[in-house]
C-alpha positions in Angstrom: 85.1 193.6 155.9 85.5 190.6 153.5 88.9 189.3 152.4 90.3 190.3 149.1 89.3 188.0 146.2 92.3 188.8 144.1 95.6 187.5 145.2 98.4 190.1 145.8 101.6 189.1 144.0 104.7 189.0 145.9 107.2 191.3 144.4 110.1 189.4 145.9 109.0 186.1 144.1 111.2 185.0 141.2 110.1 185.9 137.7 110.2 182.2 136.5 106.8 180.7 137.1 106.6 177.7 139.3 104.5 175.7 137.0 105.6 174.2 133.7 102.9 176.0 131.8 104.1 178.1 128.9 102.9 181.5 127.9 102.5 183.0 124.4 102.9 186.7 123.9 100.4 188.3 121.6 101.7 190.9 119.1 99.0 193.5 119.2 100.7 195.6 116.6 99.8 193.0 113.9 96.6 193.7 112.2 93.9 191.1 112.7 93.0 189.0 109.7 89.6 189.8 108.4 87.1 187.0 108.8 86.1 185.3 105.5 82.5 185.1 104.8 80.9 181.8 103.9 80.4 182.8 100.3 84.1 183.5 99.8 85.4 180.3 101.5 87.2 177.8 99.3 85.4 174.4 99.0 86.8 171.7 101.5 88.3 168.8 99.5 89.4 165.2 100.3 93.1 166.2 100.0 92.5 168.9 102.7 91.1 166.2 105.0 94.1 163.9 104.4 96.5 166.8 105.1 94.6 167.8 108.2 94.7 164.2 109.6 98.4 163.9 108.8 99.1 167.1 110.6 97.1 165.9 113.6 99.0 162.6 113.6 102.4 164.3 113.4 101.4 166.6 116.2 100.3 163.7 118.4 103.5 161.8 117.7 105.6 164.8 118.6 103.8 165.2 121.9 104.2 161.4 122.7 107.9 161.6 122.0 108.3 164.6 124.2 106.3 162.9 127.0 108.5 159.8 126.8 111.7 161.7 126.8 110.5 163.6 129.9 109.5 160.3 131.6 112.8 158.7 130.9 114.6 161.7 132.3 112.5 161.6 135.4 113.1 157.9 135.9 116.9 158.4 135.5 116.9 161.1 138.1 114.9 158.8 140.5 117.3 155.9 139.8 120.3 158.0 140.4 118.9 159.2 143.7 118.0 155.6 144.7 121.5 154.4 143.8 123.0 157.2 145.8 120.9 156.4 148.8 121.8 152.7 148.4 125.5 153.5 148.4 125.0 155.5 151.5 123.1 152.7 153.2 125.8 150.1 152.2 128.5 152.4 153.6 126.6 152.8 156.8 126.0 149.1 157.1 129.6 148.2 156.3 130.8 150.6 159.0 128.5 148.9 161.4 129.6 145.4 160.3 133.2 146.4 160.8 132.5 147.7 164.2 130.9 144.3 165.0 134.2 142.5 164.2 133.7 141.3 160.6 136.9 141.7 158.7 135.4 141.0 155.2 132.0 140.7 153.4 132.7 137.0 152.8 132.9 136.4 156.6 129.6 138.2 157.1 127.8 136.4 154.2 129.3 133.1 155.3 128.1 133.5 158.9 124.7 134.7 157.7 124.1 131.7 155.5 125.4 129.2 158.1 123.9 130.7 161.2 122.3 128.4 163.7 120.0 131.0 165.1 116.5 129.7 164.5 114.9 133.0 163.6 117.8 134.2 161.4 118.1 130.8 159.8 114.4 130.9 159.0 114.8 134.4 157.5 117.7 133.3 155.4 115.8 130.3 154.1 112.8 132.4 153.3 114.9 134.9 151.5 116.6 132.2 149.3 113.2 130.6 148.6 111.7 133.8 147.3 114.8 135.6 146.0 117.3 132.9 145.4 117.0 133.1 141.6 117.5 136.8 141.6 120.6 136.4 143.8 122.1 133.9 141.4 121.3 136.1 138.5 123.1 139.0 140.2 126.1 136.8 140.8 126.1 135.7 137.1 125.9 139.3 136.0 128.7 140.4 138.3 131.0 137.5 137.4 129.8 135.2 134.6 132.8 132.9 134.4 132.6 132.0 138.1 128.9 131.5 138.0 129.1 129.3 134.9 131.9 127.2 136.3 129.9 126.7 139.5 126.7 125.8 137.5 128.5 123.3 135.3 130.2 121.7 138.3 126.9 121.4 140.1 125.0 120.1 137.1 127.8 117.6 136.3 127.5 116.1 139.7 123.7 116.1 139.6 123.6 114.4 136.1 126.2 111.9 137.1 124.2 110.9 140.1 121.0 110.7 138.1 122.5 108.7 135.2 123.9 106.2 137.7 120.4 105.6 138.9 118.8 105.7 135.5 121.2 103.4 133.8 120.7 100.9 136.6 117.0 101.1 136.1 117.3 100.4 132.4 119.3 97.3 133.1 117.2 94.2 132.6 117.1 91.6 135.3 119.1 88.5 134.8 117.5 85.9 132.5 114.8 88.4 131.4 113.0 86.9 128.4 113.6 88.6 125.1 109.8 88.3 124.5 109.2 90.5 127.6 111.7 93.1 126.5 110.1 93.4 123.1 106.6 93.5 124.5 107.4 96.2 127.0 109.4 98.5 124.7 108.0 102.0 124.9 109.7 105.4 124.2 107.0 107.1 126.3 108.0 104.9 129.2 111.6 106.0 128.7 110.6 109.6 128.9 108.5 108.9 132.0 111.3 107.0 133.8 113.8 109.7 132.9 111.5 112.4 134.3 111.3 110.3 137.5 114.9 109.3 138.0 116.9 111.9 136.0 114.8 115.1 135.7 117.9 117.3 135.3 119.2 115.3 132.4 115.8 115.4 130.7 115.6 119.2 131.1 119.1 119.6 129.7 118.4 117.4 126.7 115.1 119.1 126.0 116.7 122.5 126.2 119.6 121.4 124.0 117.2 120.2 121.4 114.9 123.1 121.9 112.0 120.7 122.1 109.7 123.3 123.8 109.4 125.4 120.7 106.4 125.0 118.5 107.0 124.4 114.8 105.2 122.7 112.0 106.8 119.2 111.6 105.7 115.6 111.5 108.7 114.6 113.6 108.4 114.5 117.4 111.5 115.9 119.1 110.7 113.8 122.2 111.5 110.7 120.2 115.0 112.0 119.6 115.4 112.8 123.3 114.3 109.3 124.3 116.7 107.7 121.8 119.5 109.8 123.1 118.8 108.8 126.7 118.8 105.1 125.7 122.2 105.6 123.9 123.6 107.4 127.0 122.4 104.7 129.3 124.2 102.1 127.2 127.3 104.2 127.2 127.0 104.5 131.0 126.2 100.8 131.8 127.0 98.0 129.3 124.0 96.0 130.5 121.4 98.7 129.9 120.4 97.2 126.6 116.6 97.0 126.6 116.4 99.6 123.8 119.3 98.1 121.9 117.8 94.6 122.1 114.6 95.8 120.5 116.5 97.8 117.8 118.7 94.8 116.9 115.6 92.6 116.4 114.1 95.4 114.3 117.3 95.7 112.1 117.4 91.9 111.7 113.8 91.8 110.7 114.5 94.6 108.1 117.4 92.6 106.6 120.2 95.0 107.8 123.6 94.0 106.6 126.4 93.0 109.1 128.5 96.0 108.2 125.7 98.4 109.0 125.2 96.5 112.3 128.8 97.3 113.2 128.4 101.0 112.6 125.1 101.2 114.5 126.6 99.1 117.3 129.5 101.5 117.8 127.1 104.4 117.7 125.2 102.9 120.6 122.0 102.4 118.7 121.9 98.6 118.6 123.8 95.5 119.7 126.4 93.8 117.6 125.4 91.3 114.9 126.7 88.4 117.0 124.7 89.6 120.0 121.6 90.1 117.7 121.8 86.5 116.5 122.2 85.3 120.0 119.1 87.2 121.1 117.2 85.7 118.1 118.1 82.2 119.2 117.0 83.0 122.7 113.7 84.4 121.3 113.2 81.2 119.3 113.7 79.0 122.3 111.3 81.1 124.4 108.6 80.7 121.7 109.2 77.0 121.4 108.9 76.6 125.2 105.7 78.6 125.1 104.3 76.3 122.4 105.2 73.2 124.4 103.4 74.6 127.4 100.4 75.8 125.3 99.9 72.5 123.5 99.5 70.8 127.0 96.8 73.3 128.1 95.1 74.3 124.9 93.5 72.5 122.0 95.6 73.1 118.9 95.8 72.4 115.2 98.7 71.9 112.8 99.4 73.4 109.4 102.4 72.4 107.2 103.5 72.9 103.6 106.6 72.3 101.5 109.4 74.9 101.2 111.7 74.6 98.2 115.1 76.4 97.7 117.3 76.5 94.7 121.0 76.8 95.8 123.2 78.4 93.3 127.0 77.9 93.7 129.4 80.0 91.7 132.6 78.0 92.5 131.4 74.4 92.5 133.3 71.5 94.1 132.6 67.9 94.6 130.7 68.6 97.8 129.3 72.0 96.9 127.3 72.2 93.7 124.0 73.7 92.4 121.2 71.7 94.0 117.5 72.0 94.9 116.5 71.4 98.5 113.0 70.5 99.6 111.9 71.1 103.2 108.8 71.8 105.2 107.5 74.6 107.4 104.8 74.2 110.0 102.6 76.3 112.3 100.8 75.5 115.5 97.5 77.3 116.1 95.2 77.3 119.1 91.7 76.1 118.2 88.9 78.7 118.6 85.9 77.8 120.9 87.3 74.3 121.7 88.4 73.6 125.3 91.5 71.5 126.0 90.5 67.8 125.6 87.3 68.9 123.8 88.1 66.6 120.9 88.7 63.2 122.4 90.1 60.5 120.3 86.9 58.5 120.5 85.2 61.1 118.2 87.1 59.7 115.2 86.1 56.2 114.1 88.8 53.6 113.9 90.0 53.1 110.3 89.8 49.6 109.0 90.4 50.0 105.3 93.1 51.4 103.1 90.8 53.7 101.2 88.5 56.1 103.0 85.1 54.4 102.9 82.2 56.8 102.7 78.5 56.3 103.1 76.8 58.4 100.5 73.7 58.4 98.4 72.2 60.5 95.5 71.8 63.5 97.8 75.6 63.7 98.2 76.7 63.7 94.5 75.0 66.9 93.4 74.1 70.3 95.0 70.7 70.1 96.8 67.8 72.4 96.0 68.4 74.4 99.2 72.1 74.9 98.3 71.3 76.0 94.8 68.7 78.4 96.0 71.0 80.0 98.6 73.7 80.3 95.9 71.3 82.1 93.6 70.2 84.5 96.3 73.9 85.3 97.0 74.6 85.8 93.3 71.8 88.4 93.0 73.3 90.2 96.0 76.7 90.3 94.3 75.3 91.6 91.1 73.8 94.5 93.0 77.0 95.0 94.9 79.0 95.4 91.7 76.6 98.2 90.6 77.0 99.9 94.0 80.8 99.6 93.8 80.7 101.4 90.5 78.3 104.1 91.7 79.0 104.8 95.4 76.4 107.5 95.5 73.8 104.8 95.4 75.0 103.5 98.8 74.4 106.9 100.3 71.1 107.4 98.6 69.6 104.0 99.6 71.6 103.3 102.7 68.5 102.3 104.6 67.4 99.8 102.0 70.7 98.1 101.3 70.8 94.7 103.1 73.9 92.7 104.1 74.6 89.5 102.3 72.7 86.6 103.7 75.0 84.5 106.0 74.5 80.8 106.3 77.1 79.7 108.9 79.4 82.6 109.9 82.4 82.1 112.2 82.2 84.6 115.1 84.7 87.4 114.9 87.7 86.6 117.0 91.5 87.0 116.9 93.5 84.0 115.9 97.0 83.3 117.1 99.8 81.5 115.1 103.0 80.0 116.3 105.5 79.0 113.6 107.6 75.9 114.2 111.2 75.5 113.2 111.7 74.7 109.5 112.5 71.1 108.8 114.8 69.7 106.1 112.3 67.0 105.3 110.6 66.5 102.0 106.9 66.1 102.9 105.9 65.2 99.3 106.2 61.5 100.0 104.6 59.0 102.5 107.9 58.7 104.5 108.3 62.4 104.5 104.8 63.1 105.8 105.4 60.6 108.6 108.7 62.1 109.4 107.2 65.6 109.5 104.5 64.5 112.0 107.1 62.7 114.1 109.4 65.8 114.1 106.6 68.1 115.1 105.1 66.0 117.9 108.1 64.2 119.4 111.1 66.4 118.7 109.7 70.0 118.8 106.7 69.7 121.1 108.0 66.8 123.2 104.6 65.1 123.3 104.1 61.6 124.7 101.2 59.2 124.2 99.7 60.4 127.4 99.9 64.0 126.3 98.2 63.2 123.0 95.4 61.3 124.8 94.8 64.3 127.0 94.9 66.7 124.1 92.7 64.8 121.7 92.5 65.1 117.9 94.8 67.4 116.0 93.3 69.1 113.0 95.9 69.1 110.2 95.4 71.7 107.5 97.2 72.0 104.2 96.9 71.8 100.5 95.4 69.0 98.5 98.8 67.1 98.3 99.2 67.4 102.0 95.8 65.9 102.7 96.3 63.1 100.2 99.6 62.1 101.8 98.1 62.4 105.3 95.3 60.1 104.3 97.9 57.6 102.9 99.9 57.8 106.1 96.8 57.2 108.2 96.0 54.2 106.0 99.5 52.7 106.2 99.7 53.0 110.0 96.1 52.1 110.8 97.0 48.8 112.4 99.8 50.0 114.6 99.3 49.5 118.3 101.6 52.4 119.3 99.5 55.5 119.5 102.3 57.8 118.3 102.8 55.7 115.2 99.1 55.2 114.4 98.5 58.7 113.1 95.0 57.8 111.9 93.8 57.9 115.5 94.7 61.5 116.4 94.9 63.4 113.1 92.0 64.8 111.1 92.7 66.4 107.7 91.4 69.8 106.8 91.5 70.9 103.2 93.0 74.3 102.5 90.7 76.8 100.8 93.4 78.9 99.2 94.6 76.1 97.0 90.9 75.3 96.3 90.5 78.9 95.1 93.5 78.6 92.9 92.2 75.4 91.3 88.8 77.0 90.7 90.5 80.0 89.1 92.5 77.8 86.8 89.4 75.9 85.9 87.5 79.0 84.8 90.6 80.5 83.1 91.3 77.3 81.1 87.6 76.7 80.1 87.0 80.2 78.7 90.5 81.1 77.5 89.7 80.2 73.9 92.2 79.8 71.1 95.0 82.4 71.0 95.1 84.6 68.0 91.7 83.5 67.0 89.2 85.9 65.3 86.5 85.0 67.8 84.9 88.2 69.2 85.1 87.0 72.8 87.3 84.9 75.0 89.4 85.5 78.0 92.4 85.6 75.7 90.6 88.3 73.6 89.8 90.3 76.7 93.5 90.1 77.9 94.5 91.3 74.5 92.0 94.2 74.4 93.2 95.5 77.7 96.9 95.3 76.6 97.8 93.1 79.5 100.9 90.9 79.6 100.4 87.7 77.6 100.1 84.5 79.6 99.7 80.8 78.8 96.4 79.2 79.6 94.0 76.6 78.2 93.5 72.9 78.8 96.1 72.0 76.3 98.8 74.4 77.6 102.0 73.0 78.9 102.0 75.1 82.0 99.5 76.3 84.4 98.1 79.9 84.1 99.5 82.3 86.8 97.1 82.7 89.6 97.2 86.4 90.3 97.0 87.8 86.7 94.2 85.3 85.9 92.3 86.1 89.1 92.5 89.8 88.5 91.5 89.3 84.8 88.3 87.5 85.8 87.1 89.3 89.0 88.5 92.8 88.5 88.5 93.4 84.7 85.9 91.2 83.1 83.1 90.3 85.5 82.3 93.9 86.6 82.1 95.1 83.0 79.8 92.3 82.1 77.4 93.0 85.0 77.4 96.7 84.4 76.8 96.1 80.7 73.9 93.9 81.7 72.4 96.7 83.7 72.8 99.0 80.7 71.0 96.6 78.5 68.0 95.8 80.8 67.5 99.2 82.5 64.6 101.3 81.1 66.9 104.3 80.2 69.1 104.8 77.2 72.3 105.0 79.3 73.3 103.5 82.6 74.3 106.9 84.0 70.9 108.4 83.2 69.1 105.5 84.9 71.3 105.7 88.0 70.6 109.4 88.3 66.8 108.9 88.0 66.5 106.0 90.4 63.8 106.6 93.0 63.6 103.3 94.9 65.9 100.4 95.6 63.3 97.9 94.3 64.1 99.2 90.8 67.6 97.9 91.2 66.4 94.6 92.4 64.1 94.2 89.3 66.9 94.9 86.8 69.3 92.7 88.8 66.9 89.8 88.5 66.8 90.3 84.8 70.5 90.5 84.5 70.8 87.2 86.5 68.2 85.4 84.5 69.4 86.5 81.1 73.1 86.7 81.5 74.1 84.5 84.5 71.8 81.4 84.1 72.8 78.1 82.6 69.1 77.5 81.9 69.1 80.2 79.3 72.2 78.7 77.7 70.4 75.4 77.5 67.4 77.1 75.7 69.8 79.0 73.4 71.6 75.7 72.5 68.4 74.1 71.3 68.3 76.6 68.5 69.4 75.5 65.0 73.1 75.6 64.4 72.8 78.6 62.1 70.8 80.6 64.7 73.1 79.9 67.7 75.0 82.7 69.3 78.0 80.8 70.8 79.6 84.0 72.0 76.6 84.9 74.1 76.4 81.3 75.4 80.0 81.4 76.5 79.6 84.8 78.2 76.6 83.6 80.2 78.4 80.6 81.5 81.4 82.6 82.3 79.4 85.1 84.2 77.9 82.4 86.4 81.2 80.7 87.0 82.9 84.0 87.7 80.2 84.9 90.2 81.0 81.6 92.0 84.6 82.9 92.4 83.4 86.2 93.7 81.0 84.5 96.2 83.8 82.3 97.4 86.2 85.3 97.8 83.7 87.3 99.9 82.5 84.3 101.9 86.1 83.7 103.0 86.6 87.3 103.8 83.6 87.5 106.2 84.1 83.9 107.6 80.9 82.4 106.2 81.8 78.7 106.0 78.2 77.8 105.1 78.4 79.6 101.8 81.9 78.2 101.2 80.5 74.7 101.5 77.7 75.6 99.0 80.2 76.8 96.4 82.4 73.8 97.0 79.5 71.5 96.3 79.1 73.2 92.9 82.8 73.1 92.2 82.9 69.4 93.1 80.6 68.7 90.1 82.4 71.2 87.8 85.8 69.7 88.5 84.4 66.4 87.3 83.1 68.1 84.2 86.5 69.4 83.2 87.8 65.9 82.8 91.3 67.0 84.1 90.8 67.7 87.8 89.7 64.4 89.3 91.9 64.7 92.4 90.3 68.0 93.5 86.9 66.6 92.7 87.6 63.5 94.9 89.0 65.8 97.6 85.9 68.0 97.6 83.6 64.9 97.6 85.6 63.4 100.4 85.4 66.2 102.9 81.9 67.3 101.9 80.5 63.8 102.5 82.8 63.2 105.6 81.4 66.4 107.2 77.9 65.0 107.0 78.9 61.9 108.9 81.2 63.6 111.3 80.4 63.8 115.0 78.7 67.2 115.7 81.4 68.1 118.3 84.2 67.5 115.8 82.3 69.0 112.9 81.7 72.2 114.8 85.4 72.5 115.7 86.4 71.7 112.1 84.2 74.4 110.6 84.9 77.1 113.2 88.7 76.7 112.6 88.6 76.4 108.8 89.5 80.1 108.6 91.8 82.3 110.6 91.4 86.0 111.6 94.7 87.5 112.7 93.4 91.0 113.0 90.3 90.3 115.1 88.2 92.5 112.9 85.2 91.9 110.7 85.9 90.9 107.1 89.4 89.8 108.2 89.3 86.1 107.8 91.9 84.2 105.7 92.6 80.7 104.6 94.8 78.5 106.8 97.0 77.3 103.9 97.4 81.0 102.8 98.9 81.8 106.2 101.4 79.0 105.7 102.2 80.3 102.2 102.8 83.8 103.8 105.2 82.2 106.3 107.0 80.5 103.4 107.3 83.9 101.7 108.9 85.5 104.7 111.2 82.6 105.2 112.2 82.3 101.6 112.4 85.9 100.4 112.8 88.2 103.5 114.7 86.3 106.1 116.6 83.8 104.0 120.3 84.2 104.5 122.6 84.9 101.5 125.7 83.1 100.3 127.4 80.6 102.6 125.2 81.5 105.5 122.1 80.0 103.8 121.4 76.8 105.6 118.5 74.9 107.2 120.0 75.6 110.6 119.5 79.3 109.9 116.0 78.8 108.6 115.1 76.6 111.6 116.3 79.5 113.9 114.5 82.3 112.0 111.2 80.7 111.0 110.1 80.1 114.6 110.4 83.8 115.2 109.1 85.1 111.8 105.9 86.7 113.1 107.6 87.9 116.3 110.0 89.8 114.1 107.1 91.2 112.1 105.5 92.3 115.3 108.8 94.0 116.3 108.7 95.9 113.0 105.2 97.1 113.7 106.0 98.0 117.3 109.1 100.1 116.5 107.3 101.8 113.6 104.4 102.6 115.9 106.7 104.0 118.6 108.4 106.3 116.1 105.1 107.3 114.4 106.2 105.8 111.0 103.2 104.0 109.4 104.1 100.6 108.0 101.4 100.9 105.3 101.4 103.5 102.6 99.3 104.4 99.5 102.0 103.5 96.9 101.0 99.8 96.9 97.2 100.1 96.7 95.4 98.7 93.7 95.6 101.1 90.8 92.5 102.6 89.3 90.9 100.4 86.6 88.3 102.8 85.2 90.2 103.3 82.0 90.4 99.5 81.4 86.7 99.1 82.2 85.8 101.9 79.8 87.8 100.4 76.9 86.4 97.0 77.4 82.8 98.3 78.0 83.0 100.2 74.7 84.2 97.0 72.9 81.3 95.0 74.3 78.7 97.7 73.4 80.1 98.0 69.8 79.9 94.2 69.2 76.7 93.6 71.2 78.4 90.7 73.0 75.7 90.3 75.6 72.8 90.6 73.2 71.5 87.7 71.1 73.2 88.4 67.8 73.7 85.1 65.7 74.8 87.1 62.7 77.7 88.8 64.6 80.9 88.8 62.4 83.4 86.0 63.2 80.9 84.1 65.4 82.0 81.0 63.5 85.4 81.1 65.1 84.0 80.8 68.6 84.5 77.5 70.5 81.5 76.5 72.6 82.3 76.3 76.3 81.0 73.4 78.3 78.3 73.7 80.9 80.6 72.1 83.5 77.9 71.3 86.0 75.8 69.4 83.4 78.8 67.6 82.1 80.1 66.8 85.6 76.7 65.5 86.7 77.1 62.6 84.2 80.0 61.2 86.3 77.7 59.7 88.9 76.0 57.5 86.3 79.1 55.5 85.6 79.8 52.2 87.4 83.3 53.3 88.3 82.1 56.6 89.9 83.5 57.3 93.3 85.5 54.1 93.2 88.1 55.6 95.6 85.5 55.7 98.3 83.7 52.4 97.9 84.8 49.0 99.1 84.1 46.4 96.4 84.4 42.8 97.6 83.8 41.4 94.1 86.8 39.8 92.3 87.3 39.7 88.5 87.1 36.3 86.8 88.2 35.6 83.3 85.4 33.7 81.5 87.6 32.1 78.9 88.1 35.4 77.1 91.5 35.6 75.3 93.6 38.7 75.7 93.9 39.0 71.9 90.1 39.5 71.7 90.1 42.6 73.9 89.0 45.6 71.9 92.0 48.0 71.3 89.7 50.9 72.2 89.7 49.7 75.8 93.4 49.7 76.1 93.9 53.1 77.6 97.6 52.9 77.9 98.1 52.1 74.2 97.2 55.6 73.1 99.8 58.3 72.7 100.1 60.6 75.6 100.0 64.4 75.1 102.2 66.7 77.0 99.5 68.7 78.8 99.8 70.7 82.1 98.7 69.0 85.3 95.6 71.1 86.1 94.9 68.8 89.1 98.1 70.0 90.9 99.6 66.6 91.3 98.1 64.4 88.5 101.0 63.5 86.3 99.1 61.5 83.6 98.2 63.1 80.4 94.7 61.6 80.6 92.3 62.2 83.4 90.4 59.7 85.4 87.2 60.8 83.7 88.7 60.1 80.3 89.5 56.6 81.5 86.0 56.2 82.8 84.6 57.2 79.4 86.9 54.8 77.6 85.9 52.0 80.0 82.2 52.6 79.8 81.9 53.0 76.1 80.7 49.4 75.4 78.9 48.7 78.6 75.2 48.1 77.8 74.1 48.4 81.5 75.0 52.1 81.7 72.0 53.6 79.7 68.7 52.0 79.0 68.0 52.2 75.2 64.3 52.7 75.9 64.9 55.8 78.1 68.1 57.0 76.3 68.2 56.0 72.6 71.7 55.7 71.1 73.1 59.1 69.9 71.3 61.2 72.5 73.0 63.6 74.9 72.0 63.5 78.5 72.7 67.2 78.8 69.6 67.9 76.6 67.4 66.0 79.0 68.8 67.8 81.9 68.1 71.2 80.3 64.6 70.2 79.3 63.9 69.0 82.9 65.1 72.4 84.2 62.8 74.2 81.9 59.9 72.1 83.1 60.8 72.9 86.7 61.0 76.6 85.8 57.5 76.5 84.3 56.0 74.7 87.2 57.5 77.2 89.7 55.1 79.9 88.3 52.2 77.8 89.5 53.4 77.4 93.1 
């Protein structure tokens, strides 16, 4: 018989069910709701759906709350049971411990932690390794004050031990050079050393500063931690001053006052002012010793320039009055690509004459055809470059067709080094002063002997035009001395500074095209300056002061020339507007074609010559002046970019043209002689010496492309730092202070950059960038378009007020036809003899000194006479019949007309080549 399938209930079982399942009693007495048919059902709406979902969510939330409450209740019961069992276990264990003879828990724990049993000791160590943190947390939870006191005491001892090691590590070794300390300064190294020698201190400081949190800020909290560590090391050990040495040099370089030094010194950030000056002296001596060693192992050159100070005294006495001091600053620079002794003294010929005798012919007095052709090719490139600067999208569109500017003789990119020498209270603007400067540099500062100079070889000496002139006179006056140190002509070679040459050329262009102020003439540089509402300035050949360099340079190259070139593109492009033509360009050759037209019609002196052959009433003097200005301004732009990229070949080509143009002005004979001197001297120079002379004509302190600068400009920058930034104030201003600070000028500048780099503070911003000039260009461009200035318009209103500008190359070319030409470079053995001519019979017109002198500005930067050498030549040659042949040049003719006619013939013949 099979078993029963239905379970028999036990009647003795409790009535409460064993499970947690609930039962619902059904009330059968209630009538069942009738089922609604589909046709009588109410339509289901969106509100019903929302209500239904809300009810379901509330129901689910209620169930979750009940489940959590039940779980918490269950866990509490489990915890209570566990705690009860733990108490029972502890009581049982304590009873056992007491039976074993332990009188207290401390005795048991002490013996446990200090047991020598190998197995138990290993177990205790393993326990502390895995659960030591939990044990310490339990102690802290049980008795926070005791745990905190113990932790502080332990950390205090640990930090004290670590700081002792760290501060000793930060102490510099005895006689450590300041240069080494400044060079090795690094906040990252401070953090790394602290992590190695004082990890607890680093963790405490990081936690105190909350440096681990992430937040949006440009400040790095690690820099604050590193600075704090250095300040604590200085407080711990008075000789841990590597950080403070760097900061004191930084504050000195920034011109910090002495009172601020005192505050920062007591705060532990820097050294005292007295200690800072002492470190500065030590730095200067280290750099001077380095230069003395370097000049005995490396071929070097010298640069010097005058430094002037106006001393103002409020309370004057017999020994303390307002005065003007003249001094000299100098720089030592290693030569690039020249080995030590690579310029032996034998490379320079012995000087036998007072004046520099040069061997030259007709090829040296004017630019050659190859030079003129190279300059023309470069000018076309610059015309296109101006267009590309105005429309940068063309560079992107034709990036594969744009070529770099042709380079003739480019200096390889390298990084130049400069080492300023102590300032000297010596006025170098005299012959004795120049000799004293050379003697101070070589004998006193560099400690050189005759043997050292013979081993070193020739020193290249760079400077402005006055420096070169005085060096030449010093070489002439000492040419017969037997002592090598005194005979400076044997070991010095002058090198003309290009920055002062650039300034002279800028003044030449400004004065020539300045025009007459307040004139009704439609165009002149004065008119452009007035249209652009720029600050008025004094210029012109008859002005009593020289035009300021920076405003005139910007007026020519930034404001005027680009507008002229762009207006030329507008005139000669096939579209109605320049913007339309630029947008429709399809090939780069179209730009070349229009650029050639612009150069031929608006930048060529040949077109000016053809325009000037027109009758007077048909001449457009404004257009003639603008064409000549465009050509001369392009020379300035070529010179600027040639220096920037280090192309000394193109610099020489432009200098050859300027040499003739300086002659044409009639007021700049000294610069014309200087250019003729070094251009001709370069051709006869030994190749080894010429190569070193050219490769070291420019400096590149950045070591990057397009980073070359003029040597004399570097010296002017040093004068600026010495005169404006680091010059002492009040009674502290002295030549002793300048001698101490000038030798470390660029070292202090490097400290500024080093500290700013470590603290992530850029030393360059955008507030000093060149402002936008589009509005100025638009205003001037509209004026040019309205007055058709670059189109042939002889009937233009007020044309009669224009003053014709000279074609300076054509005028300057006439100088070579005079018997007194280049007389400063020719040795004439002939002596004058009076052939019974009485002095009373001399024509008054030849007496140059009898005429009244006008008070004009010295445009030659050193020529004090009111009349130029060219004027004297014209006065002397007026009645000389052997100058011009009457058959070839009838009286009353102008040689410039013949030159222009010859150029036209050459142009016509070029079409048949």
